[in-house]
N, C-alpha and C positions, 0 to 999 in steps of 0.2 A: 403373505407375510414377507416374501422376498421383495415384492414391490414396495412395501412400506419401508423396509430396511434400505433399499436402494434410494428411495426418496429422501430418507434421513441423511444419506451420504451426499445428497446434492444432485442426484440424477434427475435432470429435467424431464426426460422421457417417462421415467417412473412417476413423477409428479403429475404429468399430463394424463397418464393412464389411470392414476388414482382418481383424478378429478372426473374423467370420463366414466369410470365405473360407478361413481357414487353420486354424481350431480343430480340425476333424475330421482333417485331415492330420497336424497336430501330435500329436493324441491317439494316432492309429494308430502314428506313428513313436515317440513316447515309450513306448508299451506294449511296444516291442521291447527297451527297456532295463530296464524294471521291470514286473513283473506286478502291482504295487500301483497300481491305477487311480487311487486317491485321491492318491497321491504324484504321479502324472503330471498329474492335473487341477490340483493345487496348484502344480506347477512351471509349467504353462501360464499359470495365473492370475498367478503371480509374474512371469513373463516379460512379459506384457502390461502389468502395472503398471509394471515397470521401464522398458520402452520408452516408455510414456506420460510417465513422469517425466523421462526423459533424452532425449526426442525432439529437443530443440534441439541436442544434441550428435551426433545421428545423421547419417550421410551421406545426402544426398538421391538419390544415384545407385545405390543398391543394389537388387538384386532381392529383394523381400520374402520369398518362399518359402524360398530357401536361407539367407537371413539368419536368419529365425525358426527354421528347423530346426537350424541350427548353434548358435544361442543356446540352444535347448532342450536340445540334446545336451550342451553344456557345463554348463548348469544342473543337469541330472539327474546328470551325472557328479559334480559337487560334492556334491549332496544325498546321493547314494548312498554316496559315500566317507565323509561325515560321520556318517551314520546307521548305527550298528552292527547294527540289527535288519533291515536289508535285505541282499540278496545283493550282494556286492562287484561293482563295475563291471568290475574286472580288465582294464581297458584294451583290451577286446575281443581278448584274446589267443586264440590258436588252440585252446587247450585248454578254454575255458569253454563252457558251453551257454547263455550269457546272451542272445545275440541270436538267438533262434529265429525263423525264418521259418515261419509256419504257413500252409500252403495249404489254404484251405477251398473246396471245389467245391460250389456250390449244388446242391440236389437237382434242380432243373429242368434243369440242364446234364448231369446224369448219366443218359444214356438207355440205356447198355449197359455190360456188364462191362468191355469193353476200355478204354473211356474212363476208367472208375473206376480200373482197374488202372494205367493210364498216369499218372493224376493222383497216385495214391499213390506210385508209383515216383519221380516227379519230386520230390514233397514230401520223401520220404526222402532222396533224393540231395542236395537243397538243404540239408536239415538237417545232413547230414554234412560240408558244406563248412567250412573254417576260418572263424572268426568275421568277420574283415574282408571276406573274399570274400562271405559271406552278406549282410553289410550292403550291399556294393556291388550285388549282384544284386537285393536288395530295393529299394534306391533307384532303380536303373536300370529294372527291369522291373515292379515292383509299384507304385512311386510315380511312374514316368515322369519321372525327374529327369535332366537333362543331365549330361554329364561335368564341365563347369565348375562346375555347381551342387553336384555330389557333392564336388568338391575343396573348395568352401567349407564344406559341411556337415561333412565328415570331417577338414578341415584337413590335406589331403594334396595332393601335386602331381598334375597331370594324368597324367603317365606312370605314377604309382603306381596311379591309378584304372584306367587301361588295363591295366596288368599284372595287377591283382587280378581284373578282369573276364575277361581272356583266360584266366588260370589257372583260374578257376571254370568257364568255358564248356568249356575243354579237359577238365577233370575230369568234368564232367557228360556231355559227348559220349562220353567213354571208358567211363563206367559205365552209361549208360542203354541198355537194349536195348528199343527200341520197335518191335517187329516187328508189322506189321498182322495177322499170323497167330497171334500168341501170345495166350493167354487170361489 
């Protein structure tokens, strides 16, 4: 919080630290909306330029991570809508394959076939979730974001976050067959 306040006061070192802390998270999150990594990088750069230029108008009591993620989400939404050469954002409707959650299990963690089978099954099931449920699962479990921060990022109410998460978990529980005896 002090870093954010110092940034708002014009402290360039605080701004640099803020960028370094959040750039990888923002890039990973942005790549869920567009496979065009250069577009995502440009959007992140534009976001940081904008917040530096408008820092005096920013609230000093915001949590930087959800604020930056929500800002990037809106910025990418606008850029993708304007650019006819990119895949449409499609408002994260349930029929699009736009917000793919890809589970990558590092080779060192895969020690037997059962674990690999389970990881593949979970990845497939998450990929089959409706888009908004996928995004909530990604933010909650892969990015470790709180419900309130997800509300800010997705611009939805807390109950909607809970409903989406519960529906996703219910569907996953119903579809996953994770028997310790299956191959």
